C-alpha positions in Angstrom: 122.7 317.8 42.7 122.4 320.4 39.9 122.7 322.9 42.7 126.4 322.1 43.1 127.7 324.8 40.8 125.5 327.3 42.6 126.8 326.1 46.0 130.4 326.4 44.8 129.9 329.9 43.5 128.3 331.1 46.7 131.0 329.5 48.8 133.8 331.0 46.6 132.3 334.5 46.4 131.0 334.7 50.0 131.4 331.9 52.5 130.5 328.2 52.7 128.5 328.9 55.9 126.2 331.3 53.9 125.7 328.5 51.4 124.7 326.1 54.2 122.5 328.7 55.8 120.5 329.3 52.6 120.2 325.5 52.1 119.0 325.2 55.7 116.3 327.8 55.2 115.1 326.0 52.0 115.3 322.5 53.5 113.5 323.4 56.8 111.0 325.6 54.9 110.1 322.8 52.5 108.8 320.7 55.4 106.9 323.6 56.9 105.3 324.5 53.6 104.5 320.9 52.9 102.6 320.6 56.2 100.2 323.3 54.9 99.8 321.8 51.5 96.2 322.2 50.3 94.1 319.1 50.9 91.7 317.8 48.3 88.6 315.7 48.8 89.7 312.2 49.7 89.2 309.2 47.6 86.5 307.0 49.1 89.1 304.5 50.4 91.9 307.1 51.0 92.8 307.9 54.6 94.0 310.4 55.5 92.8 312.9 52.7 95.1 313.3 49.8 97.2 316.5 49.1 97.7 318.5 46.0 100.6 316.7 44.5 102.0 319.7 42.7 102.5 321.4 46.0 104.5 318.5 47.3 106.6 318.4 44.1 107.5 322.1 44.7 108.2 321.7 48.5 109.3 318.1 49.2 110.8 317.8 45.7 112.4 321.0 44.3 112.7 323.1 47.4 114.0 320.4 49.6 116.3 319.1 46.9 118.0 322.4 46.3 118.3 323.0 50.0 119.9 319.6 50.5 122.2 320.2 47.6 123.5 323.4 49.1 124.0 321.9 52.5 125.7 318.8 51.2 128.0 320.3 48.6 129.2 323.1 50.9 130.0 320.7 53.8 131.1 317.4 52.1 134.7 318.7 51.3 135.4 319.9 54.8 136.5 316.7 56.5 139.1 316.1 53.7 140.8 319.3 54.6 141.6 318.0 58.1 143.1 314.6 57.2 146.1 313.4 55.3 146.1 309.8 56.7 143.0 307.6 57.3 141.0 310.0 55.1 138.6 307.3 53.9 137.9 306.3 57.5 137.2 309.9 58.5 134.8 310.3 55.6 133.2 307.0 56.5 132.5 308.2 60.1 131.1 311.4 58.8 128.9 309.6 56.3 127.7 307.2 59.0 125.7 310.0 60.5 123.2 309.9 57.7 122.7 306.2 58.4 122.0 306.9 62.1 119.6 309.7 61.1 117.9 307.4 58.6 117.3 304.8 61.3 115.8 307.4 63.7 113.7 309.3 61.2 112.3 306.3 59.3 110.9 304.7 62.4 109.9 307.9 64.3 108.3 309.5 61.4 106.0 306.6 60.8 105.1 306.6 64.6 104.4 310.4 64.4 102.1 309.9 61.4 100.2 307.2 63.1 99.8 308.9 66.5 99.9 312.6 65.8 99.2 313.6 62.2 101.0 313.9 58.8 101.0 317.7 59.1 102.7 317.7 62.5 105.2 315.1 61.4 106.3 317.5 58.7 106.6 320.4 61.3 108.4 318.3 63.9 110.9 317.2 61.3 111.4 320.8 60.2 112.1 321.8 63.8 114.7 319.0 64.2 116.4 320.0 60.9 116.6 323.7 61.8 117.9 323.1 65.4 120.4 320.5 64.6 121.8 322.0 61.4 122.0 325.5 62.9 124.3 324.0 65.6 126.4 322.3 62.9 126.8 325.4 60.8 128.0 327.3 63.9 130.7 324.9 64.9 132.0 323.9 61.5 135.5 325.1 60.6 137.5 324.8 57.5 141.2 325.0 56.5 140.8 326.7 53.2 143.3 329.4 53.8 145.9 327.0 55.2 145.7 324.5 52.3 145.0 327.3 49.7 141.9 325.6 48.4 140.1 327.2 45.5 136.6 326.9 44.4 135.4 326.7 40.8 131.7 326.6 40.0 132.3 324.5 36.9 135.6 323.5 35.3 135.1 322.6 31.6 138.6 321.3 31.3 137.6 318.3 33.4 135.2 317.2 30.7 138.3 316.3 28.6 139.6 313.9 31.2 138.6 310.3 30.5 139.2 309.3 34.1 137.0 312.1 35.4 134.2 311.2 33.0 134.4 307.5 34.0 134.0 308.5 37.7 131.0 310.7 36.8 129.4 307.9 34.8 130.0 305.4 37.7 128.6 307.9 40.2 125.4 308.4 38.1 124.9 304.6 37.8 125.7 304.0 41.4 123.4 306.7 42.7 120.6 305.6 40.4 120.7 302.2 42.0 121.1 303.6 45.5 118.1 305.9 45.3 116.0 303.3 43.6 116.6 300.8 46.4 116.3 303.2 49.3 113.1 304.9 48.3 111.3 301.9 47.1 112.0 299.5 50.0 109.0 300.6 52.0 106.6 300.4 49.1 108.0 297.0 48.1 107.4 295.8 51.7 103.7 296.8 51.4 103.4 295.2 48.0 104.3 291.8 49.4 101.8 292.1 52.2 103.7 293.7 55.0 102.4 296.6 57.1 103.4 300.3 56.7 105.1 300.0 60.1 107.1 297.0 58.9 108.0 298.9 55.8 109.4 301.8 57.9 111.5 299.3 59.9 112.9 297.8 56.7 114.0 301.3 55.6 115.5 301.8 59.0 117.5 298.6 58.7 118.8 299.8 55.4 120.0 303.0 57.1 121.5 300.8 59.9 123.5 299.0 57.3 124.7 302.3 56.0 125.7 303.4 59.5 127.7 300.2 60.0 129.1 299.9 56.5 130.5 303.4 55.9 133.1 303.5 58.7 133.9 299.8 58.0 134.4 300.5 54.3 136.5 303.5 55.2 139.0 301.2 57.1 139.1 298.8 54.2 139.4 301.7 51.7 142.5 302.9 53.5 144.0 299.4 53.1 143.2 298.3 49.6 142.5 301.6 47.9 139.3 303.6 47.4 138.9 302.6 43.7 139.3 298.9 44.5 136.8 299.3 47.3 134.3 301.0 45.1 134.5 298.2 42.5 134.0 295.5 45.1 131.1 297.4 46.7 129.4 298.1 43.4 129.5 294.4 42.5 128.4 293.5 46.0 125.3 295.7 46.0 124.3 294.4 42.6 124.6 290.8 43.8 122.4 291.5 46.8 119.7 292.7 44.4 119.9 289.6 42.2 120.4 287.0 44.9 118.3 288.3 47.8 115.9 291.1 46.8 114.4 289.3 43.8 113.5 286.4 46.1 112.4 288.4 49.1 108.8 287.5 50.0 109.0 287.6 53.8 109.8 290.2 56.4 113.0 288.5 57.6 114.5 288.1 54.1 113.7 291.7 53.3 115.5 292.9 56.5 118.5 290.8 55.5 118.6 292.4 52.1 118.3 295.9 53.6 121.2 295.3 56.0 123.4 293.7 53.4 122.7 296.3 50.6 122.9 299.2 53.0 126.3 298.1 54.3 128.0 298.1 50.9 126.1 300.9 49.1 127.0 304.5 48.5 130.7 304.1 48.8 131.3 307.4 46.9 131.0 309.3 50.1 133.7 307.2 51.7 136.0 307.6 48.7 
């Protein structure tokens, strides 16, 4: 997300589609390069052989992260430009796409790793990313000229606004919890004795909850207000961690947690 000022600067000086195109090249390229990461001699019990971790930090970490940031920051404001009413619902429908993709990729990637190879799983994912996002970049349209929108890479005056700082702090805390849950569910499933395939299904169920919850929360947000909705969802996700996840020792309970937590989490996109 530190790439946000860069994304705004490129969009303001040139065009948001150029920002997204650069992000797409970085994102797709990160998977391709990761597939050729140098292998090291395997640990006696490691299968398949391990990879040089610093190469994955550079590709799957930094390169993918910057690319994703450019794609996300350039595209996220566009739906808001087309809606005056039911804006939260519109954003919820847009955000639900990431949940649908999460269900598909979490399950299919595990099957590809098991039946093809880790390297080709990276490459197939890269192809999907490049093909789908190329089509998205081509068909996207904005209303910047009509609504006279202006980009600023970084507005220091906002740092004097207590309300803005409060939202930023909330976003940091909320995303910290979201990322911690989403990217540790599969490992947690394995730690309680479940298989890697079951772990991928649990992650998929989390994404299914996201897919269902975001449009639903959008409808509710238009009725009770986005700030009120954010408060309720933040409390709700915390309660699911304390009341369900801490006591999850079986496959069924963990799936229940994934669905409940995924349904209410990440409401900032809807707001």
